[in-house]
SEDRENMAR-845412 format. One record per residue: x negated, y, z negated of N, C-alpha, C, O in turn; residue number from 1; residue in one letter. Coordinates in steps of 0.05 Angstrom, whole numbers. Atoms other than C-alpha are relative to their C-alpha. Last residue first. Layout:
<sites>
SITE n_xx n_yy n_zz ca_xx ca_yy ca_zz c_xx c_yy c_zz o_xx o_yy o_zz num residu
SITE X Y Z X Y Z X Y Z X Y Z NUM A
...
</sites>
This chain:
<sites>
SITE n_xx n_yy n_zz ca_xx ca_yy ca_zz c_xx c_yy c_zz o_xx o_yy o_zz num residu
SITE 6 -7 -28 819 917 430 -1 19 6 -6 25 29 75 E
SITE 28 15 -10 814 897 359 -2 10 26 -24 19 30 74 V
SITE 19 -20 11 875 951 341 -34 -16 9 -53 -3 14 73 R
SITE 6 -19 -12 914 912 387 -18 14 -8 -34 24 8 72 K
SITE 19 7 -27 903 849 356 -5 25 14 -28 30 22 71 Q
SITE 29 4 4 920 872 290 -15 1 23 -36 13 28 70 L
SITE 8 -33 9 991 903 315 -33 -3 -1 -48 11 12 69 S
SITE 3 -13 -24 1001 829 346 -15 28 -2 -33 36 11 68 K
SITE 15 10 -12 985 797 279 -7 11 24 -31 14 30 67 R
SITE 25 -12 14 1032 841 244 -19 -9 14 -30 11 23 66 V
SITE 5 -34 -14 1084 828 296 -22 8 -17 -38 24 -7 65 K
SITE 8 -1 -29 1072 751 284 -6 22 11 -24 27 28 64 D
SITE 33 2 4 1074 759 206 -8 0 32 -30 11 39 63 A
SITE 9 -22 8 1148 784 222 -34 -1 -7 -48 19 -6 62 A
SITE -4 -15 -30 1161 724 266 -9 30 -15 -21 45 0 61 A
SITE 25 4 -21 1136 680 209 2 19 21 -19 25 32 60 L
SITE 23 -11 14 1183 713 155 -29 -5 22 -48 10 26 59 D
SITE -1 -24 -1 1243 700 204 -29 13 -13 -41 31 -2 58 M
SITE 12 -2 -26 1221 629 209 3 33 4 -15 43 17 57 L
SITE -16 10 -23 1230 621 137 -10 13 24 -29 29 24 56 T
SITE 0 -20 -25 1185 619 76 20 -8 23 28 -31 25 55 L
SITE -24 -19 3 1190 591 7 2 20 24 8 43 21 54 N
SITE 7 -23 5 1120 559 5 26 20 1 21 44 -3 53 A
SITE 14 0 27 1149 489 -10 -10 29 0 -7 39 -22 52 S
SITE -22 1 22 1206 501 47 -18 0 -24 -8 14 -43 51 K
SITE -15 -28 4 1154 527 97 15 0 -20 18 21 -33 50 R
SITE 24 -21 7 1104 464 82 13 29 -4 7 44 -22 49 L
SITE 2 8 28 1168 414 92 -17 22 -13 -8 34 -33 48 T
SITE -23 -15 18 1188 454 155 -3 -5 -28 7 11 -44 47 P
SITE -5 15 24 1118 441 186 21 13 -15 17 33 -28 46 S
SITE -2 23 -4 1105 462 259 10 -20 -25 18 -43 -23 45 A
SITE -18 3 -18 1120 534 245 11 -31 3 35 -38 2 44 T
SITE -23 -5 12 1079 536 185 22 -4 17 43 -12 6 43 L
SITE -5 25 17 1019 507 218 25 1 -10 38 -20 -10 42 I
SITE 1 25 -16 1024 555 277 9 -25 -10 23 -42 0 41 E
SITE -22 -1 -13 1040 615 230 5 -27 16 27 -38 15 40 T
SITE -20 2 20 978 600 187 30 -4 15 42 -25 11 39 A
SITE -2 31 10 934 596 247 20 -6 -17 35 -24 -9 38 M
SITE -2 13 -22 957 660 280 1 -29 -13 21 -44 -14 37 K
SITE -29 -3 1 954 696 210 6 -17 24 24 -32 16 36 I
SITE -15 15 27 885 674 202 29 -2 3 41 -23 -1 35 L
SITE 11 27 -4 863 695 275 14 -18 -27 28 -38 -26 34 L
SITE -20 10 -17 894 764 264 -1 -28 4 21 -39 4 33 A
SITE -28 4 10 859 771 197 22 -11 15 41 -25 7 32 A
SITE -6 24 16 795 750 229 25 -1 -13 36 -22 -17 31 T
SITE 5 21 -19 800 804 287 4 -28 -14 17 -46 -5 30 A
SITE -29 -4 -15 822 861 236 -1 -34 18 15 -51 12 29 A
SITE -21 9 20 761 844 187 26 -5 19 38 -26 17 28 G
SITE -21 -18 -6 708 843 247 23 -6 -19 35 -27 -14 27 N
SITE -28 9 7 646 821 214 15 18 14 10 42 16 26 V
SITE -17 -17 11 577 832 249 26 -7 -7 37 -20 10 25 K
SITE -13 -19 -24 535 776 252 21 14 -14 31 9 -35 24 R
SITE -23 -6 7 482 749 202 19 22 25 12 43 36 23 R
SITE -6 -25 -13 429 709 237 27 13 -17 47 -2 -19 22 I
SITE -26 -4 -11 409 649 194 0 30 9 -12 47 -4 21 T
SITE -16 -27 9 337 645 178 27 -2 15 26 -6 40 20 R
SITE -7 -17 -28 304 576 185 18 22 -13 32 19 -34 19 S
SITE -26 -4 -4 254 557 127 16 16 21 8 37 30 18 P
SITE -6 -30 6 192 540 146 24 0 2 36 -9 21 17 T
SITE -27 -3 -3 160 470 139 8 33 -13 2 44 -34 16 A
SITE -9 -3 -24 88 474 148 27 3 5 34 16 25 15 K
SITE 5 -30 -4 69 489 75 9 3 30 16 26 37 14 A
SITE -18 -23 10 107 426 53 -8 26 10 10 43 10 13 A
SITE -31 3 -9 66 380 101 17 18 -11 28 32 6 12 H
SITE 1 -11 -27 0 412 75 23 -1 16 32 19 28 11 S
SITE 3 -28 -2 20 399 3 3 11 27 21 26 34 10 A
SITE -31 -13 6 39 333 12 -1 30 -1 16 43 11 9 L
SITE -13 9 -24 -32 316 42 35 7 -2 49 13 17 8 T
SITE 3 -18 -18 -64 353 -16 14 -4 29 18 15 44 7 H
SITE -14 -20 2 -25 310 -65 -9 23 16 7 42 18 6 L
SITE 18 -19 8 -50 245 -36 13 28 -7 29 35 10 5 H
SITE -11 -28 -1 1 190 -38 -21 17 -7 -29 15 -30 4 I
SITE -7 -17 24 -33 121 -40 4 26 11 -10 34 29 3 S
SITE 18 -22 -2 -25 71 17 6 21 -25 28 25 -34 2 E
SITE -18 -20 -1 0 -4 2 -20 25 -4 -40 24 -18 1 M
</sites>
């Protein structure tokens, strides 16, 4: 069996460089519009989830109007 030498481990550890993630610019209105769209689609497809959240289709229509106004703001 081969023995482990500390100088070998140190040289391997020194070569490993941490990757930097690039931070992208956040667009709050676009993010909110996307989240509203996702929630509306999920809740429209699931009457049980809508009932447990105490939401109606009229509530989802109102949320869709808000999403459209946010989308216009982004464009």
